[in-house]
N, C-alpha and C positions, 0 to 999 in steps of 0.2 A: 504494499499499499504505500502510496506516495505521501511524504510529508507536507502538511499544509503549509503554505506561507504565511506568515504573519504580519506581513506587509499591510500597512493601515489603509492605503489605498484600495485594497481590494477586500475588505471585510465584508461579512454578511451583514444584514439589517435584523436577522433571525437571533438578536441577542435577548438575553432575559434579565430581569431586575429581581431585587429580593423581595419586592410585594408581588410580582409576577409569579415567581416559583414558590412563592410560600403555599399554595394551594398542593402542589407536587410534592416539594421538598419537605414541608413542615417548617414552621416557625420555631427558631431556637428556644423561644420560650417554653416550647413543648419539648424540649430535648436537655432535660436536665443534666444529663452525664456530659453531654459535649457542647451545650450551647455557649459556654464560656471559654473554650479553648481558644488559646491566642491566635490560632490560624483563622478565626473567624475577623479577627481586627482588620488587616488589609482588604478583605473582601467586603466588609461593611463601609471600608472608606473609599474603595471603588464605587460603590452604589451610591456613597452620598455624593461624591464629586461629579460622576458620571451619569448616575441614575441606571446605569447597567453594566454587565461583565461580558466583555468580547475578546475576541482571540488576540487582537492587539495590544490588549493590556498585559498579555504574557510574554515572557521571553522563555522560549524552549532551549533547554540548557543541552540535553543529549537524551538518547533513547536509551532506555533500560530495561525493555522486554517488549514483546509482542507475540502475535500468533494468528490464528484464522480469524480471531474477533477484534483485531486492532491493534495499536502500537501503544505502549506506554512511554511518556516522557517526565523527566524531571523538569519543572520549571519553576520561575519565579515572575513576580510582577514586575514589570518595567520600572525603571526608575523615573521615568518622565511622566507616568500616568498618576502617581500620587504626588499632591503639593507637599506635603509634610511627611515624606517618606520614612525618615530615621530608620529603626529596625524592621519595619513593616515589610519594606521591599525586599528583604533577605529571608522571608520566610519560603520555605520550599515547599512546593506541592509536588502530586503526581499528577498527569494530565492523560486520561485515556482517549485515545482519538480514533474512533471508527469511520470507516466510509460506509456510509448508508446505501449507496447505491451497489457497493460490492456485496453487502449481506443480504441485501434484497435479491441479486441475483442467484446467491448461493442459497436461498430460503432459510436464513439466519437470522433476518432482521428481529422477528419475534424474539428471539433469545437476548439480544441486546436491550430491546425495550423491557423485558422482563426484568433482566438485571439492574438496569437503572431504575425502574420503580421500587425494587426491593432496597438499592442503596438509598434512595429516598426517605425511607421510613425507619432505617435504623439510627439507634442512639445507644451504643454500647461501648465500654472502654475496647474491647477486643476487636470491635468490627469499625469499618471505615466511615468517615462522615463525607457527603457529598457538600461540598462547598460552593459550587457554582455548576450550571451546566448551559452549555451555547450551542447553537449551529453556526458553520462555518461553511457556506457553500453545501456540498452533498456531505460534508463531515459534521459529526457530533461529536462535542467534547466534554467529558465530564472532570471536574476538579476535586481530586479526593486528598486523603493523607499520603505524604511521602514517608517511605520506611527506610531509612538509610542503613539498617542492619542486614539487609537481603532477605533471603527465604531460607527455610530450615532445610531445604535439600541442600543448597551449596553449602550452608554451615555444617551440615552433617558430614560433608563429603571431605572438609577441612580437619575433622576430628581423628584422632588416632582411632583405627580401624574402620573408619568411616561409619562411626555411630555414636551415639550420645551416651554420656554416663547416665547411669539410672537416675539420679537425681535432676538431671537436665531434662530427660525424657519426662519424668514426672511432673515437673514444672510446666513444660509446654503442653503436654497433654492435659493438665488440669484447666489450663487457660482456655484451649481449644474446648473442651468440654463445656465451660461456661458459657462460650460462643455460642455451640451448638444447642444449648438449653433456651438461650434467648431467642434464636432463630425458629425454634420449634414452637416456642410460646407465642410469636409472631406469625404462626401458620406458614413456616417457610421450612420445607425440606432442602438441605444444601446441596447433596448430590454430587460434590466435587472436592471431597476432603482428600488431601495429600500434601506432602512437605511443600511443594513447590507453590501452594497457594497459602501458605501460613507465612508471613512476613514479619520481621523484627522491627519494632521501633526503635527510636534512638535509646530510649529509656530501657529497653532489654525485653520490655513485654510483647506480646504476639498481636498481629491484625490478621484475622482472616478474610481473604479477599476472593474476588472473582465470582459473580453471582449468575452468570449468563447460562448454567445448565440448573439453576435453583428453581424449586417449582413453589409458587405461592397459592395457597388455598384460597378460594372463594370466600369461605366461612372458618371461622375460628371459634369453635364451641368452649365455653368457659362452663364448670359445672363444680360444685361442691361434693366432695365426697369422703366417706368415712376411710381412714386411714387402714381400718381391719376388713376391707371389702376384699374378698378374693378375686372377685371378677371385675375390679376396677381397672380397665385397660385406659391408660391414659399418662400424660406428661406431666410430672409434678412442677410446678412453676415456683412456688414459694413453700419453703419448709417451715410453716409455722409453729411455733412452740406449743400451740395447743394440741392436746393429743389427738383429739377426735375430729376435727375439722383441718382439713389443707386444701389448700387452693390448686386445681389442676386446669388443663387445657390440653387437647389433643387435634390436631388438624385430622377430624375425622374423614372429611370430604376429599382429604389430599391423597388422591390415588392416581397412579401413573402406569401405563404400559410402554413408555418411551424408553427405548435403549440409549441411555446416556452416561457418561462418566468415563473415567480413565479404566482402562481395562484391569489392571491388577488390583484395582478397588472395587470393581463391581461385586454387588452382592449376588448370591445364586439366585433369589426372585427376579433380578433385573436380568440375568441371562436367560433363564426360563420363559421371560416374557408373561409371567403370571400374575403381574401387578404388583406394585410395590408402594410402601408408606414410608415415613418417617424412619423406619427401621433400617433402611439402607444406610443410614447416616450412622448408627450404631456399628454395623458391620463393618463400615469404612474406618470408623474410629478403632476397631480392635486391628485393621491391618495398619493404620498410621502408627500406633503405640508400638507394634511389631517393628515397624520400619525403623523407628527410632531408635530402639534398643538392638537391633541386629543389622541394621545397615542393608536390608533387603526386605522385600515384600514376601509373606509367607507363602504364595502359590504360584510363584513366576515360574513359567516353563520356558522351552527353547522356543517357542513361538505362541502367537496370540491363542491359537486354538487349543493347545496344551495348557496354557494358564488358565482359560475358562473351564477346560475338563477338569483340572485341579480344584478350582473354586467349587465346582459342583460334586466331586466325588472325593477328594483327599481330606483327611483329618489335618489339623494344624499340627506340625511338629516343630522342636526347638532343639537349638543344640544341646548335647548331652551334659556340657559342662557349663557353669556361669562364670567363665573366664572374663576378665576384663573389669571385673567389679570389686575384686578383693575380697581378703576374708571376711566372714560376717555379713556379706550382702547376699548371700544365695536365697535366706529367708525372703527379702523383699524380692529377688529375682523370682521366687516361688509365688509370690502375690501377683506379680505382673503377668505372668504366664497364666495364672488362674483367671485373672480378670480377661486376658486375651482371649482363652479358651471359650468362655462364656459370652464374649460378642461375636466370636466366630462361629455361632450355631448356626448351621445351614435352614433351619426351619424359622423364619422370621417370628413366629408366634411363642417359641421357645427361647429367644435370643434376649440377653439381659438388656433391659431398657424397653423391653415390648410392653411391660405390664406398669412399671413405676416410672418410666422416663428416666432422665438424667440423673435423678435423686439416688435411684438403685445403683447407677455407676459410681457416683460420688460416695457413696456409703460403702463402697468396697473397701476391702483391708488396704489395698495399694494405694489408696489416697488418704490412708490415716495420717492424722496430722496435718492435713491441708485445712486452713481457716478459711472457708469459701466466702465468708462475710467480708473478709478483708484481702481478698486475693488480689486486688489491684495494688495494694501495698506491699506485697511479698517482694523480697529481693530477687531479681533475675540472675540466673547462673552467669558466669563470668567464662565467657567462650570466645574463640578466635573468629573474628567476623571475615567475611571475604574480602574486604579491603585490607586487611593486615597481612603483612609477608610473614 
């Protein structure tokens, strides 16, 4: 895809103001977690001075990623576009640029639009914020958070034995689990969990990204349920202290027959085409944790067909020894393996998370000691980043 020019003489008149976008993006007053983020300040100043945000207000520094759904650039606001620029102009963003005509020809435009709609509704510490969106000729541009720490796959490949220490894997898995719990609460099945889609912010915490394959439910049913009900099939949203009443939500209408996702992370029900729900995210979470710990996925075969056959037929296996973790860590490795086995159950109705949702996984012994209420304040692991030699 060609890089769009940022020359001011050729900018599109299809720009968007904060007021115009509030109906689709949501006012920051309704986003208590991210509404006061410093990255909003230069955007607000642009809108105050120009009434809109356009492509010529940004300087694209360099491309940091891309694929079939567009390219991603690091960008900053041009010094000349804000009167009193100070430190605002040095705030870095990521800009996803997609060619709508190209996506339409590939019949993928609906995926981009769905991903954009999901981005606009998010307000969570481990998920991206959509700061601005605008069109530039046939290009659509989305301005979101920039994560200088790179992605977990790249970070993992730089670790000894190309895998994370158990403590680091637990940290990243816990934050991803919190993000998935929020998405399910919002009626979204993520469907594309893998280390490449987990970015690391400047402060060391994660950001789950790329929602082009995600599925948003039309309805998100909320209901009260007794915690002792054996047939309550739901996702727990809030682990309320009252013993008899808990708050639940399940995207009950969120079912799909689509064959989407990364092959090594596909759940058995996706391969079979038997219809799937949010349980595919719990399967992928098991594959994700396995890859963080062992540097490879559990069912990888010599070719795509073999991989899918392994997913359908083979049980998950592990290395016979817990090498690389030191003495005294084998018990923790055993807990991790137990969790992975319970997540990689081929019957989605028997898979961990199918009954109680994320809370069932959070209460597993592997996550013992994680204070979920203050997870955002936990100290991230000290690991070598891709930019470090």
